C-alpha positions, 0 to 999 in steps of 0.5 A: 630171646631175639625173635627176629634173629631166631627167625632168620637163623631158622630160615638159614637152617632151612636154606642149607638143605641139611640137618646136623648136630643141633637141628632136625626137621620134622614134617609134623609133630611126633604121634609117639610121645616116646619118639619125641622124648628120645629125640629131646634126649638126643639133642640135650646130649649132643656135642655143640655147647649151644641150644638145639633145635627140633624144627616142625613143619619142614620135610626132612627129605626135600626141605620143603616147608609144609607147615603144622597149622593142620597137624593133628598131633601138634603140641605147645610147650606146655604139653611137651613140658607135661610129658617131660615132667611125668617121666623119671629122670635120673637125678631129677634133672630133666631137659629145659625146653622152649617152644616158638612159632613162626610163619614162614611162606604162609605156613606156621613152623614150630621150633622146640628149643632144647636149652644148652645145659651142664647137667648132661648126660640126661638119662631116664631111671625108668623105661618110658613108653607111650601108653596111648600107642596101641593097635586094633587089639588094644595092644601097646606097640609104641617104641621104649626109651630105655632106663640108664641108656644114654642117647646122643646126636652125632652129626645128623644121626641120633643114637637108635632108641634101642642102642646106647651111645658110643663110649667116647660120646658118653665120656665127653658128656660127663667131661662137659658136665664137670667142666674138665674139657674146658679152660679155666677161662672158658669154665668161668664165662660159663659160670658167670652166666649163672647169675642166680648161682653166685653168693654175695653180700657186698658190704659185709663180706669182701667175697662171693663165690659160685654155690656149686663151684666155690673154687671160683671166687670174686674177691675184693682186694684192699679197702675202698678209696674215694674215687669218681666217675661222672655217673656217680652224680646221678645217685642220691648221694653222689660220692663214689668209691672203688676197690680192686676186684679179682676173680680167683680160681682156687688161690690163682688170680684169673681176672682183674677188674674193679668194684664200684660203690655208689650212694654211700655203699648202697649200690655195688657195680663192676667197672664199666668200659669208657668209649670215645664217640666217633667224630666227637672230640673229647666225648665219652660214655660208659657202658657194659656189654652183657657178653663180657666179664663185666656185663656178666658181673653186672647181671650177678650184682643186680640179680639179673635185672641190670637195674643201675639205680639205688634210691633213685630212678634208673638214669641209664647213667651207664648204657647196657648192651647185649653185645657189640652188634647192639652197641654198634647200632646204638653208635650209629643212632647216636651219630645221626642224633647227636645234636637232637637236644641243645646244651640248655635243654640237657642242662635243664633236664639234668640240672641237679645231676650235673651240678654234682660233678664238682671238685668236692666230689673228685669231679670236674674233669673233661668226661663230665655228668653232662656227657652222661646226661646227653648219652643217657637221654639219646639212649632212652630215645633209642630204647623207647622210640627206635629199633636198633636197626633203624638208624635214620 
């Protein structure tokens, strides 16, 4: 998670001086754990397809920042996770949460992040009440989260703890769960982000599928043919092969790309995108953006690691970016540092790889292993020594 980005987002939400469907302000942590569970359920079952926030340490009337550093009821992520773990949810699926803490105006702000999920609606199998909330006579007077009650949040209002969500809101949540309110491509993009749910065995099988929704498949069509991209020179065996790759919904092709095989079929990657470097005639690099279909396929094929290596180190022969904004930051860095290394330095450092870019391997074109080496070296500098936002 990009903490700086999240911090700026929270500051912006505070500045709006309002609450909405996916964020809620609390001046302090909940005294009654049942009220906390109710608020988490409302946020987990809301309409926006994104993570939701409960922001502790901000007053919900004048939106002043009060902080939680002296809050006697303050809980950390593990404390809230333990509460949820000890509650019986229908289907044994419970909201996933994360806690982040920031310092704003010299005050500590806790942000409880409730993760977006397709497992909605979340609701309880048994009533839940905080047994520690008692009056002077020892009688429990805490609120009760009701079993089989679906709670949600509409605009800035939670479903009351003793009520049910409206029928149309409950219907929306079930439609979200089964993806029937989305287009096929919207469903595909969500499923591709679940990189650990795709079953594949490239080399032995020509297809893979989503284990929960097997009607979505990624299918190799036809046999591999000998091919070449300069990045192939950075594998121990520089040969490279490609085949057409289709993403299918039932029997319909909904996306077309390519499957690339490197190092004698030891490494399989999706097709990368070529980019012409601004103001540098005939200079390219190949990259993946993780928020694109090919980028999501990269995470699937590498089990979430984005590791490009096979039997050798990762040379950054393909550049990997989280999104277009991060790529733009690198491009600005590349423009400013394009001549940091001489051609002879690059040729010496990557001598073996550059030599493998030859006609015997179908190489020798304008887009060469030398260019891959140069951008890989600068990309390594950008990752290790430069902030993406420092373009000097």
